[in-house]
N, C-alpha and C positions, 0 to 999 in steps of 0.2 A: 518515512515510509521507504520501503525498499522497492524502488522501481528499476527494472532492468535498464541498462544503458542503451541497448539496442533491441529492436524488435526481434523476437525469437524466429520469426518466419522469413522476413525480408532483409533484416539487418540494418534497417534505417535507424538513425539516432532519434531517440524519443525522450531520454531522461532530462534533457535540457528544457523541454517544453512542459514537463509535468508540474512544476511549481506554478507557472503562469496559468495552466489549465485548472488546477485545483483552486487557486485564488479566485479565478473568474466564475467557476461553478459555485463556489461557496457564496459569492456575492449575488447569485441569483440568475446568472445567464444560462441559456440552454446549452447543455453539453455538446450537442451535435453542432451547433453554430460555432461554439468555441473551438472545437476540433477543426472545423472547416477554416476558420480564420488563422489558426496556427499552422495550417498546411498539412494536417494529418488526414490524408485522403484514403489510404488503403485500409481495408477492413481488418487486416491483421494487426496493424498499428493501433487502430481504434480499440481492438480487443484488449491490447495491453493496458490501455488507460481504464477501460470499463471494468476489467477483471482484477485490477490490483486492489489488495486488501491491506489494511493496517495490521500487519502480522503481530506487532508487539502487543496489541490488545487481546489477541488470541492466546499469547504465551503467558501473560501476567497472571491469570488465574491459576495456572499450573504451578508457577513459581511460588505464589503465595500459599497454595496448599502444601507444597513441599516444605516451605519454611515453617508452617504450622506443625506439620508432622514431625519435623526435626526437633522443634521445641518440645513437643509432647514426649518424644523419645528421650530427650535430654532430662526432662523432669522425672521420668520413670527411672532413669539410671541413678539420679541423685536421690 
C-alpha cells in the first residue's frame, strides 16, 4: 500500500507505524486503541491511516480491461 511518509497536515512521520497498525487491526484489535498505543494522537494523522486505500486493487480492473481490448484489436488485425 502506498502510505505517505509524513502526514499531509502536520508533517509527523506516520509511514513507519502503518505496518504495525495494519497487522494489529487485522488480528482483531480496535483501530482507535491501536492508534493510541502507537502514539498517533492528532486527528490529521489518524485521518491518514483511516483514509488510506489499497490503490492497486482499484487499478487492476482497468489494466485487465485494457489488456483484453488490446488482444481483441490484435485478433481483428490478424
